[in-house]
TORBAPA-612415 format. One record per residue: x, z, y of N, C-alpha, C, O, CB in turn. Coordinates in pm, 1 decimal. Glycine has a CB too. Layout:
N
(atom (X; Z; Y); (X; Z; Y); (X; Z; Y); (X; Z; Y); (X; Z; Y))
...
END
This chain:
94
(atom (417.6; 1215.1; -188.3); (375.7; 1148.6; -66.6); (437.2; 1009.3; -65.4); (558.5; 992.5; -77.8); (416.8; 1230.1; 59.7))
(atom (350.7; 911.0; -50.2); (392.9; 771.7; -46.8); (360.5; 711.3; 88.8); (258.3; 743.5; 149.3); (325.6; 691.3; -159.3))
(atom (447.3; 624.5; 135.6); (421.4; 543.0; 253.4); (405.9; 399.3; 209.5); (486.8; 349.2; 131.3); (534.6; 557.2; 358.3))
(atom (302.9; 331.9; 258.9); (277.3; 193.2; 219.7); (266.9; 107.9; 344.9); (202.2; 146.1; 442.4); (147.7; 181.5; 134.2))
(atom (331.7; -8.3; 341.0); (326.3; -99.6; 454.8); (331.4; -242.8; 404.1); (372.5; -269.4; 291.2); (442.4; -72.2; 554.1))
(atom (289.2; -332.8; 489.1); (292.3; -475.8; 460.3); (397.1; -541.1; 548.0); (412.2; -505.3; 664.8); (153.4; -540.9; 482.8))
(atom (469.6; -636.8; 492.2); (567.7; -710.2; 571.5); (538.6; -859.1; 560.6); (487.1; -907.3; 459.7); (712.5; -678.6; 524.9))
(atom (572.4; -929.4; 665.1); (551.3; -1073.7; 666.4); (477.2; -1115.6; 791.7); (437.1; -1030.5; 871.1); (474.2; -1118.0; 542.3))
(atom (458.9; -1241.6; 810.3); (489.7; -1348.7; 717.2); (639.5; -1377.5; 710.7); (713.0; -1364.6; 808.6); (414.6; -1474.2; 756.2))
(atom (680.0; -1416.3; 593.1); (818.1; -1453.2; 565.2); (817.8; -1599.2; 520.7); (710.8; -1657.4; 503.0); (882.6; -1359.2; 455.8))
(atom (934.0; -1658.9; 502.4); (936.0; -1795.2; 448.6); (861.3; -1800.1; 314.8); (870.7; -1707.9; 233.9); (1082.2; -1845.0; 430.9))
(atom (789.4; -1905.7; 293.7); (707.1; -1919.0; 173.8); (793.3; -1925.7; 48.0); (886.3; -2005.7; 38.7); (618.9; -2043.6; 183.6))
(atom (760.4; -1840.2; -47.9); (831.4; -1834.6; -175.9); (760.7; -1924.7; -276.6); (647.7; -1967.1; -252.7); (839.6; -1688.3; -229.1))
(atom (825.7; -1954.2; -388.4); (756.6; -2028.6; -493.6); (627.9; -1954.7; -532.2); (628.0; -1832.9; -550.3); (848.9; -2047.5; -618.0))
(atom (521.3; -2028.3; -544.2); (392.5; -1966.0; -572.4); (311.8; -1941.0; -447.0); (196.0; -1900.2; -454.9); (412.7; -1836.8; -645.8))
(atom (371.7; -1965.1; -330.8); (299.8; -1952.9; -205.0); (301.7; -1816.6; -139.5); (236.1; -1797.6; -37.0); (162.7; -1990.8; -226.2))
(atom (374.4; -1721.1; -194.6); (377.7; -1587.0; -136.2); (450.7; -1588.3; -2.3); (562.0; -1639.8; 8.6); (445.2; -1487.7; -232.5))
(atom (386.6; -1531.0; 99.2); (446.3; -1522.4; 232.6); (453.6; -1379.0; 283.8); (512.5; -1353.2; 388.8); (367.5; -1607.1; 330.1))
(atom (393.8; -1285.9; 209.9); (388.3; -1146.4; 252.4); (434.5; -1058.1; 136.9); (446.9; -1103.9; 23.3); (244.4; -1107.2; 298.5))
(atom (459.7; -932.2; 167.2); (494.0; -835.0; 63.5); (431.3; -701.6; 99.6); (418.0; -666.8; 216.9); (648.5; -821.2; 47.3))
(atom (393.5; -628.4; -2.6); (347.8; -491.1; 15.7); (457.3; -401.5; -40.6); (507.9; -425.2; -150.3); (207.9; -464.8; -54.9))
(atom (493.3; -299.0; 34.7); (603.8; -211.5; -2.5); (556.0; -66.7; 3.8); (493.4; -25.3; 101.3); (726.9; -233.7; 90.6))
(atom (586.0; 9.4; -100.4); (552.7; 151.6; -105.0); (680.5; 230.3; -129.9); (762.9; 191.8; -212.9); (446.2; 181.5; -215.1))
(atom (696.4; 340.6; -57.7); (814.1; 426.1; -72.4); (767.8; 568.4; -102.2); (685.5; 624.4; -29.7); (903.4; 422.1; 56.1))
(atom (821.5; 626.2; -209.7); (798.4; 767.5; -239.0); (893.4; 845.7; -148.5); (1015.2; 835.5; -162.7); (821.7; 801.4; -393.2))
(atom (838.4; 923.0; -56.6); (922.0; 991.1; 42.0); (1009.2; 1100.3; -18.5); (1108.4; 1139.6; 42.8); (835.5; 1050.4; 149.2))
(atom (975.1; 1150.6; -137.5); (1056.7; 1254.3; -199.2); (1178.0; 1195.7; -270.8); (1290.6; 1240.5; -249.2); (973.2; 1335.5; -296.6))
(atom (1155.5; 1095.5; -356.0); (1264.9; 1039.4; -435.7); (1329.1; 916.5; -372.6); (1437.4; 874.5; -413.5); (1214.6; 1003.9; -572.3))
(atom (1261.9; 858.8; -272.7); (1304.3; 734.1; -206.5); (1287.2; 613.2; -298.4); (1345.6; 507.9; -272.7); (1451.0; 744.7; -161.5))
(atom (1208.8; 626.7; -404.1); (1180.3; 515.8; -494.9); (1094.2; 412.9; -422.9); (1001.6; 448.1; -349.9); (1109.8; 565.9; -623.9))
(atom (1125.7; 284.9; -444.3); (1053.3; 176.9; -377.5); (980.5; 91.3; -480.4); (1037.1; 54.0; -583.2); (1149.5; 90.1; -293.7))
(atom (856.9; 61.5; -452.0); (777.3; -33.9; -529.0); (738.7; -145.5; -433.0); (697.8; -118.1; -320.1); (649.5; 34.0; -594.3))
(atom (750.8; -270.6; -475.8); (717.5; -384.0; -389.2); (657.1; -496.2; -472.2); (682.3; -508.3; -592.1); (842.7; -434.3; -313.2))
(atom (576.9; -577.8; -405.1); (513.1; -691.1; -471.4); (486.6; -798.7; -367.0); (446.8; -768.9; -254.4); (380.6; -648.3; -542.9))
(atom (508.9; -923.1; -405.1); (481.5; -1033.0; -312.7); (332.3; -1064.8; -313.6); (263.8; -1047.1; -414.4); (564.3; -1158.7; -350.3))
(atom (283.4; -1112.3; -198.7); (141.8; -1145.1; -184.2); (125.7; -1281.2; -119.1); (197.6; -1315.2; -25.1); (69.2; -1037.7; -101.8))
(atom (31.5; -1358.5; -169.3); (-3.0; -1484.8; -105.0); (-95.0; -1456.0; 12.9); (-76.6; -1510.1; 122.0); (-70.5; -1582.9; -205.8))
(atom (-194.4; -1369.9; -10.0); (-289.4; -1330.7; 93.8); (-296.2; -1178.8; 99.3); (-285.1; -1112.0; -3.5); (-430.3; -1391.7; 67.3))
(atom (-314.3; -1124.9; 217.8); (-329.2; -981.1; 235.1); (-478.0; -949.4; 234.5); (-551.0; -989.2; 325.3); (-260.8; -931.5; 367.2))
(atom (-522.7; -877.5; 131.9); (-662.8; -838.4; 123.4); (-672.3; -692.7; 79.3); (-576.9; -635.6; 26.5); (-740.0; -930.5; 25.6))
(atom (-787.2; -635.1; 101.7); (-810.4; -498.2; 58.5); (-804.6; -487.6; -94.1); (-757.3; -387.4; -147.8); (-945.8; -448.2; 110.3))
(atom (-852.2; -590.1; -163.0); (-847.9; -590.1; -308.9); (-703.8; -588.1; -360.0); (-672.7; -518.9; -457.0); (-921.7; -712.4; -364.1))
(atom (-616.8; -663.9; -294.6); (-475.3; -668.0; -335.5); (-406.8; -533.5; -311.3); (-329.6; -487.5; -395.3); (-400.4; -779.5; -259.3))
(atom (-434.4; -470.3; -196.8); (-370.8; -341.7; -168.1); (-422.1; -233.5; -262.5); (-344.8; -149.5; -308.5); (-395.6; -300.7; -22.3))
(atom (-551.8; -235.2; -291.4); (-609.4; -137.6; -383.8); (-551.8; -156.2; -524.1); (-516.2; -58.8; -590.4); (-763.0; -150.2; -387.0))
(atom (-542.8; -280.1; -568.4); (-485.3; -309.9; -699.4); (-339.3; -266.4; -706.4); (-295.6; -211.5; -807.6); (-497.2; -459.4; -730.0))
(atom (-263.7; -290.7; -599.5); (-122.9; -250.9; -594.9); (-109.0; -99.8; -610.2); (-24.9; -52.8; -686.8); (-58.0; -297.1; -463.3))
(atom (-190.0; -24.0; -538.5); (-181.8; 122.1; -546.2); (-213.9; 169.6; -687.9); (-144.6; 256.1; -741.4); (-278.4; 187.6; -444.4))
(atom (-316.8; 114.5; -748.0); (-351.2; 154.1; -885.4); (-236.8; 122.8; -981.5); (-190.4; 209.7; -1055.3); (-479.8; 82.7; -931.6))
(atom (-192.4; -2.6; -979.3); (-93.6; -50.2; -1076.7); (45.4; 8.9; -1055.0); (111.5; 47.5; -1151.4); (-85.1; -200.6; -1071.1))
(atom (90.3; 16.4; -930.8); (228.8; 54.0; -903.8); (249.1; 201.1; -869.0); (362.2; 249.6; -872.0); (281.1; -29.0; -793.1))
(atom (143.2; 272.2; -836.3); (158.6; 413.9; -802.3); (80.6; 501.7; -900.0); (139.9; 582.1; -971.9); (111.4; 440.4; -657.9))
(atom (-51.4; 486.7; -903.1); (-133.5; 575.7; -985.6); (-99.8; 566.2; -1133.4); (-78.0; 668.6; -1198.2); (-279.6; 544.5; -965.6))
(atom (-95.2; 446.2; -1187.4); (-74.6; 429.3; -1330.9); (69.5; 455.3; -1374.4); (94.3; 484.2; -1491.4); (-114.7; 290.4; -1371.6))
(atom (163.7; 445.5; -1282.5); (304.8; 466.1; -1318.8); (354.6; 605.9; -1287.7); (432.6; 662.4; -1364.3); (391.3; 366.1; -1247.0))
(atom (310.1; 662.9; -1175.5); (365.9; 790.1; -1129.7); (263.8; 902.8; -1120.4); (300.5; 1017.1; -1093.2); (429.5; 771.1; -996.4))
(atom (138.6; 872.8; -1142.2); (35.7; 975.0; -1129.3); (-26.1; 973.0; -990.5); (7.4; 889.6; -906.4); (93.5; 1112.7; -1159.1))
(atom (-115.5; 1065.1; -969.2); (-191.4; 1068.8; -844.3); (-110.8; 1141.6; -737.2); (-77.6; 1258.9; -753.8); (-328.9; 1137.6; -865.1))
(atom (-79.1; 1072.9; -627.7); (-6.3; 1139.9; -519.7); (-100.5; 1227.0; -437.3); (-221.6; 1204.6; -435.3); (63.3; 1036.5; -429.1))
(atom (-44.9; 1324.2; -371.1); (-123.4; 1408.7; -281.8); (-161.9; 1332.7; -155.4); (-273.0; 1347.5; -104.5); (-45.4; 1535.6; -245.7))
(atom (-68.8; 1250.9; -105.1); (-88.4; 1185.1; 24.0); (-34.3; 1043.1; 21.5); (68.6; 1015.3; -40.1); (-21.1; 1264.9; 135.6))
(atom (-105.7; 953.3; 89.8); (-57.9; 818.3; 116.5); (-65.3; 797.1; 267.1); (-168.3; 823.1; 329.3); (-141.8; 710.0; 38.5))
(atom (44.7; 749.7; 325.0); (48.7; 719.7; 468.1); (56.0; 568.5; 483.4); (141.8; 503.3; 423.9); (170.4; 790.2; 538.9))
(atom (-34.7; 513.1; 563.7); (-39.6; 369.0; 585.5); (-49.6; 340.8; 734.4); (-61.8; 431.9; 816.3); (-158.4; 305.4; 509.7))
(atom (-44.3; 211.9; 767.6); (-72.3; 175.4; 905.9); (-224.2; 165.2; 922.3); (-299.1; 197.7; 830.2); (-1.4; 40.5; 945.0))
(atom (-268.6; 120.8; 1037.4); (-411.4; 114.8; 1066.4); (-474.6; -17.6; 1027.1); (-583.3; -49.6; 1075.3); (-434.6; 139.6; 1212.1))
(atom (-410.8; -94.9; 942.1); (-463.1; -224.6; 902.0); (-596.6; -213.2; 829.9); (-624.4; -113.8; 762.7); (-363.4; -295.3; 813.7))
(atom (-678.5; -316.5; 845.1); (-811.3; -314.8; 783.2); (-803.5; -308.1; 631.1); (-896.1; -257.9; 567.6); (-890.1; -438.0; 824.9))
(atom (-696.3; -356.9; 571.8); (-682.4; -352.0; 426.7); (-661.0; -209.8; 375.8); (-679.8; -183.8; 257.0); (-567.4; -440.0; 382.6))
(atom (-622.0; -117.7; 463.2); (-606.1; 22.6; 425.1); (-719.4; 109.9; 476.7); (-726.7; 228.0; 442.9); (-474.1; 75.5; 476.3))
(atom (-807.1; 54.0; 557.4); (-916.2; 131.2; 616.4); (-1052.6; 81.4; 569.6); (-1155.5; 120.4; 624.7); (-908.2; 125.3; 768.1))
(atom (-1053.3; -4.1; 468.9); (-1178.5; -59.2; 419.0); (-1245.2; 32.1; 317.7); (-1188.9; 132.9; 275.1); (-1154.4; -194.4; 357.5))
(atom (-1365.4; -5.6; 280.7); (-1447.5; 74.5; 190.1); (-1380.4; 95.1; 54.3); (-1377.3; 207.3; 3.7); (-1582.8; 8.4; 170.9))
(atom (-1327.0; -11.3; -5.0); (-1267.9; -0.5; -139.3); (-1145.4; 90.2; -140.8); (-1127.7; 169.8; -233.0); (-1229.6; -138.6; -191.3))
(atom (-1060.5; 77.9; -37.7); (-940.1; 161.1; -34.4); (-977.5; 307.7; -12.7); (-920.3; 396.6; -75.8); (-843.9; 113.2; 76.7))
(atom (-1073.6; 332.9; 76.6); (-1117.7; 471.0; 99.3); (-1184.1; 529.6; -24.9); (-1164.7; 647.0; -56.4); (-1214.6; 477.1; 217.7))
(atom (-1263.0; 447.5; -96.2); (-1325.2; 494.7; -220.3); (-1220.4; 529.6; -325.2); (-1235.5; 628.2; -397.3); (-1420.9; 388.8; -275.5))
(atom (-1114.4; 449.6; -334.3); (-1005.3; 479.1; -427.6); (-942.9; 614.5; -394.6); (-922.5; 697.3; -483.3); (-897.9; 367.6; -423.2))
(atom (-913.1; 636.2; -268.3); (-852.7; 763.5; -227.0); (-947.4; 880.3; -252.9); (-904.4; 985.5; -300.2); (-814.6; 758.9; -78.2))
(atom (-1075.1; 862.9; -222.3); (-1173.2; 969.3; -246.5); (-1187.7; 998.8; -395.5); (-1194.9; 1115.0; -435.5); (-1309.4; 930.6; -187.7))
(atom (-1191.8; 894.7; -476.9); (-1209.2; 910.8; -621.3); (-1098.2; 995.7; -682.8); (-1124.2; 1078.6; -770.1); (-1213.5; 774.4; -689.2))
(atom (-975.3; 975.3; -637.5); (-860.9; 1046.2; -693.9); (-814.9; 1165.0; -609.4); (-715.0; 1228.8; -642.7); (-746.9; 950.9; -711.5))
(atom (-885.4; 1195.4; -501.7); (-849.6; 1310.2; -417.8); (-721.6; 1290.5; -339.2); (-648.7; 1386.4; -313.6); (-836.2; 1432.3; -502.4))
(atom (-693.8; 1167.3; -300.8); (-572.6; 1135.8; -225.5); (-602.1; 1146.3; -76.3); (-699.0; 1088.3; -27.3); (-519.8; 993.9; -261.5))
(atom (-518.3; 1220.3; -4.8); (-529.7; 1225.7; 141.0); (-467.5; 1099.4; 197.6); (-350.8; 1070.6; 171.3); (-460.6; 1353.6; 199.5))
(atom (-544.3; 1023.8; 275.0); (-493.3; 900.6; 335.1); (-478.9; 922.8; 484.5); (-577.9; 941.3; 555.3); (-587.1; 779.4; 305.4))
(atom (-354.8; 920.9; 532.1); (-327.2; 937.7; 674.5); (-276.8; 806.7; 731.3); (-215.2; 726.3; 661.3); (-224.6; 1050.8; 698.6))
(atom (-303.6; 786.5; 858.4); (-263.1; 664.0; 926.7); (-152.0; 694.8; 1025.2); (-162.2; 788.0; 1104.9); (-382.9; 598.7; 998.8))
(atom (-45.4; 615.6; 1019.2); (66.9; 631.5; 1111.6); (26.4; 579.0; 1248.5); (-48.7; 482.1; 1259.2); (193.5; 557.4; 1059.3))
(atom (75.9; 642.5; 1351.2); (52.6; 596.3; 1486.8); (126.8; 465.0; 1506.5); (242.6; 454.1; 1466.2); (97.7; 702.3; 1590.9))
(atom (63.5; 364.5; 1567.5); (132.6; 236.7; 1589.1); (266.2; 256.3; 1660.3); (275.0; 328.7; 1759.5); (44.2; 141.8; 1670.2))
(atom (369.4; 190.9; 1608.5); (505.8; 193.4; 1661.4); (574.5; 329.0; 1646.1); (683.1; 348.3; 1700.6); (504.0; 154.8; 1806.5))
(atom (514.6; 422.8; 1573.7); (576.0; 554.3; 1550.6); (551.4; 600.2; 1406.9); (481.8; 699.7; 1386.3); (520.2; 658.9; 1650.3))
(atom (606.5; 530.9; 1307.0); (576.8; 567.1; 1166.8); (632.4; 700.0; 1124.7); (614.0; 741.1; 1010.1); (629.4; 463.1; 1075.2))
END
């Protein structure tokens, strides 16, 4: 089970990154993070593939916030393709 969230905006880093996507494996407490210039559904989908699926295998569950980048067609198709349950955290109560 992984939890994924976006943080930012933060002070601009070299390369223009102002945001970060962070994923935490709730069992091992392992953290994966990546800086982002723009928050898009394509970036979140790519992050999940590269940093979770390809490195650790297919998780049973991913918990995200209600952001459009996690509720879009591409992200839902990714979860459906790999049989991942995608749950949304209640705002202000993760």
